[in-house]
N, C-alpha and C positions, 0 to 999 in steps of 0.2 A: 188393733183394740177395737171392740166390740161397745159402743157408744148409747142402744137401743134397741127396738123390737120392733116386729108388727105382726100381730096375730087377728085371727078371727073371729068377727064378731058380728053377729048379725046378721052376717051375709057378707059386711065387708070388711077389708082388712084396714086396723085402726093401731098405733103405734106413738109411740114417744121417741125423744132423743133427748139423751143430757149427757153433757160433760162441766168440766169449769166454769166454761161463762157462757153453755148456750142450755138453754132449758125451752124445747118445745115440747110439750105436756101432751098438745093433740093433732096429731096427723092421722093422715088417711092416704090411701093410694087407692088411684079410680084407673083401673082398664083403660088405655087406649083402643079403639077401635077403628084401624086405617089399614087400606088395602096400600100403602105407600111400604116397602121394605122396612126404608129407614128410619118410622114413623115411631116413638119410647114405646116400651111395652105398659109403660103406669105412667100417669102421674102424679108429681107427691102434693098432697094439701095438706095448710095449715089453716089452723081454728084462728080468724086475726081478734083482735081489741074486741072489733065491732059484733064477733059470733057469725063471722062470716068465714067460710071456708074460700079461700086464698088461692091458687097453685105458685108454688114454692121451688118445683124442680121437676125433673124427671126421669126417668129412669131406662136405659134399655139394655136387651137380653146379651148375654156375652155366654163365652165358654172357655175355661179353666184352658191352659197350656199344656198345661201335664198332663199327663198319662190318663187320667179319670174322667177327663170329658165336661165335668159338672157343669154345670147348666149356674149362671146367677145374672141378679140383674145390677149393674153400673150407670151411675149419673152425679149430680151435682143440687144440694141444695143452695137456692140465692136468691137475696133478700137485702133489699136498702138497709135492713138493720143488721145485717152479719158486716163483720170486716171486709173479708173474702167468698167467697164459694167452697163449700164444703163439701168435698168428695167424698162418696156413701156405696158401699155395695153390699148387695144384702145376698145372703145366702139362706137357703132353707126351702119350702114348700108353700102355696097359697092355702094347703087343708092345713098343716100345721104350722105354717105360720113363720117370719123370717127374722133372723139376726141381722141388724146393722152393723158394717164393720167401717172403720176410717183407718185412713193410711195416709200419710204424709208424703205428696207428691214428690219425685223427685224432681230437680230445679233442672230442666233441658239448657244445654247448652246451645244458642243457634249459631253459636262461632266456631265452632271447632272443638276438639277435643282440647285440653292443655297442652300436649305435644305441637301439635299443630302450631299454638300462639306462643309456641316460644323463641326466643333470641339465643341462640346457638354463641354468638359471638360477642353480646352482655349487650350491644348497641345498634343502630338503626331500627329501619321497619322489622316487624313481628315475622316470622317467615311461615308461608302459607305453602305448604307441600299439595293439598289437597282440602278441597271445601273451601270454605270463608269466600272473599271478593274476590282473590288473585293478589295480582303483584300490588305496592303500593305505587304510587304517582309522587311521593312526599320526600324529600330529602332530610339529611338531618337537620336540619336547621326552619324546615316545613317549605321552603322551597319546592316547585313544580319541577319534577327531572323526569326526563323519558316517555314526556306527553305531548303534546302540542294542542295549542288551545283555539278554535277558531275564531274570526275576529265578528266572523255574522253568522248567526244562528238561526237557520228558517223555523217559524211556528206553523 
């Protein structure tokens, strides 16, 4: 979903983002000059209520995974006034301007896939064939099973 744009204006990239609940009418992109390969390509700046430019995000160069190899920029806008960081991607060119796209990030499950968490017999601890934390040391009533606790733990 496109939520804004950056256009060249007097040698600068200026733009805005607007959604149902977010209105950032004055944004700017400032190129980052760094020899570090991991440095962002741009800082995202916003004009605050005191009429000062403040950094609210950063964008890194990326290459599309499909066969076109299209170069784009991705990153986030984050500020204490936002409920959560806003992931964005910019498509276009510096000369013609960029479209700002947003996509809801897919939730990542750090504990394995649903199949790995399943209980085939409907009781007991979840089965972990791969990934996760390994076998459980808790029995059906929460008692410790299959493990030995040392009385003295060295510090």
